[in-house]
C-alpha positions, 0 to 999 in steps of 0.5 A: 107550736109552743115556745118555751118560757126562755124563748118567750123571754128572749123574744121580749128582750129583743123586741124591747131593745129594738123599740128602745133603740128606735125611740132613742134614734128618733129622739137624737134625730129630732134634737139634732135636726132642730139644733142644725136648723137653729144654727143655720138660721143664725147665718146668711149667705152660707155656713161658717166653718168653726174649728177649735184651736187645740192649743188655745187658752181662754181664762178669766183672772181676778187681779186684786188691787196692786197684783201684777204678773212677772214679765213674760212672753207668749209664743203666739201673742196674747189678747187681753180685755178688762171686764171690770175694774182697772188694769195696767199693762206694759211692754218692756221699755214702753209706757205703762197703760191703764186699761178699762173695760171694753178696751182690748190690748194685743201683745204680739209673739215673743214681746216681753210684757206684764199686766195686772191691776191698778194699785187702788182697784181690782181688775177682772181680766179675760186673757186669750193666748195660744202656745206657751208662756215664757216667764221672766223676772218679777216686775219691781215696785219701781217698774209697777209704780212708774208713770201711767198713761191712758191709751 
């Protein structure tokens, strides 16, 4: 029984597609299995559940010396960490705190505050917050230059 050239070509295309699909499936299986095994070997006593917060923001901000935010609030709150330099932060009515690398600062939901760099030194800041930011009035020079404290 003889096959036409079109039938032979069609058969080769199908076989090539099936082989490619099998190879791709094998690669995905081996890669994913390795990844799952590697992840599970990092935890003992069970597997943690990891979820992504769809509304969470995590950013790094470089505040040049003397730069600060306006007063503002966060609906969920905000976690700040200075990674390099010296930062400053203040809740409305409270003292101004100088913040150095490795010192976390948490401000709760709807608390008016500002943060930025020291007048003489840049601050590279990591900020994490969820929800929205409500921007308020600018921080005046008198407010910014008030008495500073170390936490």
